[in-house]
C-alpha positions in Angstrom: 0.0 0.4 0.1 2.9 2.2 1.0 4.6 1.7 -1.6 2.0 2.2 -4.4 1.5 5.5 -2.8 4.9 6.2 -3.5 4.8 5.3 -6.7 2.3 7.5 -8.3 3.0 10.8 -6.5 4.5 13.1 -8.8 7.4 14.7 -7.1 9.0 11.1 -6.8 7.9 10.6 -10.9 9.8 13.2 -11.7 12.5 13.4 -9.7 13.2 9.6 -11.0 13.0 10.7 -14.4 15.0 13.6 -13.7 18.2 11.1 -11.7 17.6 8.7 -14.9 17.8 11.1 -17.1 21.1 13.1 -15.6 22.9 9.2 -15.2 22.3 8.3 -19.0 21.3 10.3 -20.7 22.4 13.3 -20.4 25.6 14.6 -22.3 28.3 14.8 -19.2 26.7 11.6 -18.6 28.1 9.1 -15.2 29.9 6.4 -17.9 31.2 9.8 -20.2 32.6 11.2 -16.3 34.3 8.1 -16.0 35.8 7.9 -19.9 37.2 11.0 -19.2 38.8 10.0 -16.3 40.4 7.2 -16.8 41.7 8.8 -20.7 43.1 11.7 -17.5 44.5 9.4 -15.9 46.5 8.0 -18.7 47.2 11.8 -20.4 49.5 12.0 -16.9 51.0 9.0 -17.4 52.3 10.2 -20.5 53.0 13.4 -19.2 55.2 12.4 -16.8 57.5 9.3 -19.2 58.0 12.3 -22.0 58.8 14.4 -18.8 61.9 11.5 -17.5 62.8 11.2 -20.9 63.4 14.3 -22.1 65.3 14.9 -18.6 67.6 11.9 -19.9 67.7 13.1 -23.3 68.7 16.6 -21.3 72.2 14.5 -19.4 73.2 13.0 -22.2 73.4 16.0 -24.3 75.2 17.6 -21.5 77.7 13.6 -21.2 77.9 13.8 -26.0 79.1 18.1 -25.1 81.2 17.7 -22.2 83.3 14.1 -22.7 85.1 14.0 -26.6 85.0 9.5 -25.3 81.5 10.1 -24.8 81.5 11.5 -28.1 83.0 9.1 -29.6 81.3 6.3 -28.8 77.7 7.3 -29.1 78.9 8.2 -33.5 80.3 4.7 -33.4 77.2 2.9 -32.0 74.5 5.5 -33.1 75.7 5.5 -36.9 78.5 3.2 -37.2 80.9 5.8 -37.7 84.9 4.7 -38.0 88.0 5.8 -38.7 89.9 6.1 -41.7 92.2 3.0 -41.3 89.2 0.7 -39.1 87.0 -1.9 -40.6 83.3 -2.0 -38.9 81.6 -5.3 -38.4 77.8 -5.1 -37.5 76.4 -7.9 -35.6 72.6 -8.4 -35.7 71.2 -10.6 -32.6 68.1 -12.1 -33.9 
């Protein structure tokens, strides 16, 4: 009896309709907000990764600019540069 009264109440029906609309059909519904939160977390992780990579690259660049031995090693390993009287052998591992 009491449940039937509540279901027939126009204010209860209106409130439930508004809540349903806001949770499911609105442009900013719960599911969209959940996806946006996940995307924001993913972008924050990517941002932290790229910040650390920038710091590593700055450190390596500083090392290459100040240390001639590391510059020579870098050129030999990355670009296969050699001196005139040397032969270069490249070993490919699988």
